C-alpha positions in Angstrom: -43.1 172.4 116.4 -43.5 168.4 117.2 -41.3 166.5 119.0 -39.9 164.9 115.7 -38.8 167.6 114.4 -37.4 169.6 117.6 -33.6 170.6 117.5 -31.0 167.9 118.8 -28.2 168.6 120.6 -25.5 169.8 119.7 -21.9 169.1 121.1 -22.1 172.8 121.3 -25.4 173.4 123.2 -24.7 170.5 125.1 -21.0 172.4 126.8 -23.5 175.5 126.8 -26.3 173.9 129.0 -23.8 171.8 130.9 -21.9 175.0 132.0 -25.2 176.9 133.2 -26.2 175.3 136.5 -29.5 177.2 137.1 -30.0 175.3 139.9 -27.1 176.6 141.5 -29.0 180.0 142.2 -32.1 178.2 143.0 -30.6 175.9 145.7 -28.8 179.4 147.0 -32.5 181.0 147.9 -33.6 178.3 149.5 -30.7 177.9 152.3 -31.1 180.1 155.0 -28.2 182.5 155.9 -26.1 181.6 158.7 -26.7 178.1 158.6 -24.5 174.9 159.0 -24.3 173.1 155.3 -22.5 170.0 154.2 -23.0 169.9 150.1 -22.0 165.9 149.3 -20.3 165.7 146.0 -19.6 169.3 145.7 -17.0 168.8 142.6 -15.3 172.1 142.2 -17.3 174.0 145.0 -19.2 176.7 143.0 -22.2 176.1 145.2 -20.1 176.2 148.3 -18.7 179.6 146.9 -21.7 181.0 146.7 -23.8 179.5 149.5 -20.9 181.2 151.7 -20.3 184.7 149.9 -24.3 185.4 149.3 -25.7 183.1 152.4 -22.6 183.4 154.8 -23.1 179.7 155.7 -21.1 177.6 157.9 -19.8 175.3 154.9 -18.1 172.0 154.7 -18.0 169.9 151.6 -17.5 166.4 150.3 -16.1 165.4 147.4 -15.1 162.0 145.5 -12.3 163.1 143.0 -8.9 164.3 144.0 -9.2 166.7 141.6 -12.5 168.4 142.8 -10.9 168.5 146.1 -7.7 170.6 144.9 -9.9 173.1 143.5 -12.3 173.8 146.4 -8.9 174.0 148.5 -7.7 176.3 146.0 -10.6 178.3 146.8 -10.4 178.5 150.3 -13.0 176.2 151.1 -13.6 173.5 153.6 -14.1 170.4 151.7 -12.9 166.9 152.0 -12.4 163.6 150.0 -15.2 161.3 150.8 -17.6 158.8 149.2 -21.9 159.9 149.6 -22.2 156.0 149.5 -20.1 155.2 152.3 -19.0 157.8 154.8 -22.3 159.5 155.5 -22.9 156.9 158.3 -20.1 158.9 160.5 -22.1 162.1 160.8 -23.8 162.5 163.6 -27.6 163.1 163.6 -28.8 166.4 162.8 -25.5 168.0 162.6 -26.4 170.1 159.9 -29.0 172.6 158.9 -29.1 171.9 155.3 -27.3 168.6 153.7 -27.1 169.5 149.7 -26.9 166.7 147.1 -26.8 168.4 143.5 -26.9 166.6 140.4 -25.4 163.6 142.3 -28.2 161.0 143.8 -28.4 159.7 140.2 -24.4 158.8 140.4 -24.4 157.5 143.4 -24.9 153.2 143.9 -27.4 153.8 146.6 -29.6 156.6 146.0 -32.0 155.2 149.1 -29.5 155.0 151.8 -27.9 158.1 150.7 -31.4 160.0 150.7 -32.1 158.2 154.0 -28.5 159.5 155.5 -29.2 163.1 154.0 -32.6 162.9 155.9 -30.7 161.7 159.2 -27.6 164.1 159.5 -29.2 167.5 158.0 -32.6 169.0 159.5 -33.2 169.5 155.7 -32.2 168.1 152.5 -32.0 169.9 149.5 -31.7 167.3 146.2 -31.5 168.9 143.0 -30.9 166.1 139.8 -31.7 165.8 135.8 -35.4 164.6 134.9 -35.2 161.4 133.3 -39.1 161.5 132.2 -38.1 165.1 130.1 -40.1 164.6 126.7 -36.1 165.1 124.9 -35.3 161.8 126.9 -38.3 160.4 125.6 -37.7 161.1 121.8 -34.5 159.9 122.0 -35.6 156.2 123.4 -39.0 156.0 121.8 -37.9 157.7 118.5 -34.4 157.5 117.7 -33.8 154.3 119.6 -31.3 155.4 121.8 -30.2 156.3 125.0 -30.2 159.9 125.4 -27.6 162.8 124.7 -29.3 166.0 125.4 -28.4 169.2 127.3 -29.4 168.1 130.2 -28.1 164.2 130.5 -24.3 165.1 128.6 -22.4 162.0 128.4 -22.6 158.9 126.2 -24.1 155.9 127.5 -20.8 154.1 128.0 -19.2 156.7 129.6 -22.1 158.2 131.7 -21.4 158.8 135.5 -25.3 158.4 135.9 -26.0 155.3 137.0 -29.6 155.0 138.2 -31.8 157.3 136.0 -35.0 159.2 137.9 -38.3 160.9 137.0 -39.6 163.6 139.0 -42.2 160.9 139.7 -40.3 158.2 140.7 -38.2 160.9 143.0 -41.8 162.2 144.8 -42.5 158.1 145.2 -39.1 157.3 147.1 -39.7 160.5 149.5 -42.8 159.5 149.8 -41.6 155.6 150.8 -38.9 157.1 153.2 -41.8 159.1 154.9 -39.7 162.1 154.2 -42.0 165.7 154.1 -41.6 167.6 150.5 -41.4 171.3 151.5 -40.5 172.8 148.6 -40.6 171.6 145.2 -39.2 173.6 141.9 -39.3 171.9 138.3 -36.7 174.1 136.1 -37.5 173.6 132.5 -35.0 174.0 129.0 -34.7 177.6 129.1 -33.6 177.2 133.1 -37.0 179.0 134.1 -39.2 178.1 137.2 -42.2 176.0 136.3 -46.0 176.9 137.8 -45.9 175.7 141.3 -49.9 174.7 140.8 -48.9 172.4 137.5 -49.5 168.8 138.2 -47.0 166.0 138.7 -47.2 164.6 134.9 -46.4 167.7 133.5 -43.6 168.6 135.5 -42.2 165.8 134.7 -42.8 165.8 130.7 -41.8 169.6 130.3 -39.1 169.8 133.7 -35.7 169.5 132.6 -34.3 170.0 136.2 -35.3 169.3 139.8 -35.4 171.2 142.7 -36.7 169.4 146.2 -36.2 170.4 150.1 -37.1 167.3 151.9 -37.8 167.0 155.7 -38.0 164.3 158.3 
């Protein structure tokens, strides 16, 4: 199959993929049992609930939307309303063992500042994000001449919450610029499978639909 012949995402496939957050299970595997965790942009609390159930963490959360906070509280989670771009400065250094930013960094106004704060307040920073360098995104831009709407980037350009798209290579460059050490890097393909760890960055950048990184200072 050539790229031009590849199937285009429909509303049904987009919805199915959006509901299948395979990065959550991967993040849970990376978090040490019993650790102190802050989940930033925790949404409805699905990851935080998973971590408390599976890893017995001491979990806290920050969520921008009131609806998300309400859902988290209804689950019995310790979550407050807050903004990653402005409220992380109130946390002391090394306040948590793991600080998690799952599928959120591309929706922040100042990703570099947010990542700097993650590395300050957490001994480890876990970041997952959609890869804008994936071949399906390149297909939409290069051959269709349109901003992509794919199984991993589900909003049209005019209503997307994502304001800073990046590729896996971009994120690695940012980590290097901040002097962070990449402890773990995982690329996830379109079927939700982990890609070979020994594959070069360009291969991950082309075929990895999502990525999960563990960073430390």
